[in-house]
C-alpha positions as CSV (number, residue, x, y, z in Angstrom):
1,M,92.3,103.4,31.4
2,G,93.4,101.5,34.5
3,V,91.4,100.3,37.5
4,Q,90.9,103.1,40.1
5,V,92.1,102.0,43.5
6,Q,89.5,102.6,46.2
7,Y,90.5,103.3,49.8
8,C,88.7,102.5,53.0
9,P,87.2,105.6,54.7
10,E,87.7,103.9,58.1
11,C,91.4,102.9,58.1
12,G,92.8,104.0,54.7
13,G,93.5,100.4,53.5
14,E,92.7,99.2,50.0
15,L,89.1,98.2,49.3
16,F,88.3,95.2,47.1
17,Y,85.1,94.7,45.2
18,D,83.2,91.5,45.9
19,A,81.3,91.2,42.6
20,P,78.9,88.4,43.6
21,A,77.8,90.2,46.8
22,R,78.0,93.7,45.1
23,R,80.0,95.0,48.1
24,Y,83.3,96.5,48.9
25,A,85.5,94.8,51.5
26,C,88.6,96.1,53.4
27,K,91.1,93.5,54.3
28,S,92.7,95.7,56.8
29,C,89.8,96.6,59.1
30,G,87.0,94.3,57.8
31,L,84.6,97.0,56.6
32,Y,82.0,95.5,54.3
33,V,79.7,97.9,52.6
34,T,77.6,98.5,49.5
35,R,78.4,101.3,47.0
36,E,75.7,103.5,48.5
37,Q,77.0,103.0,52.1
38,L,80.5,103.7,50.9
39,T,79.3,107.0,49.4
40,D,77.5,107.9,52.6
41,L,80.6,107.2,54.7
42,R,82.8,109.3,52.4
43,Q,80.5,112.2,52.6
44,G,80.4,112.0,56.4
45,I,84.0,111.3,56.9
46,K,86.5,113.3,54.9
47,I,89.9,111.7,55.3
48,D,92.6,113.8,53.6
49,E,95.5,112.1,51.9
50,D,98.0,112.9,54.8
51,E,95.7,111.3,57.3
52,R,95.3,108.2,55.1
53,R,99.1,107.9,54.8
54,K,99.5,108.3,58.6
55,R,96.9,105.6,59.3
56,R,98.5,103.2,56.7
57,R,101.9,103.8,58.3
58,Q,100.6,103.2,61.8
59,H,98.9,100.0,60.6
60,G,102.1,98.8,59.0
61,E,104.1,99.6,62.2
62,Y,101.5,97.7,64.3
63,L,101.6,94.7,62.0
64,E,105.4,94.7,62.1
65,W,105.3,94.8,65.9
66,W,102.7,92.1,66.1
67,L,104.6,89.7,63.8
68,S,107.9,90.3,65.6
69,K,106.3,88.9,68.8
70,K,105.4,85.5,67.1
């Protein structure tokens, strides 16, 4: 059984687990929460898969634009 990928309820980016701190972190938007806080966020904010894809695409387009200006 593989590792289940967790997605950020705020931006749709990938969440990474910080084992020493026992928290999840999103490298895209900086969200830093415990498992309980993550569950609360997900219950309050239901982001469907289409919305997650849309946000990820927009984030990628923004990064591409930002990097092109450097």
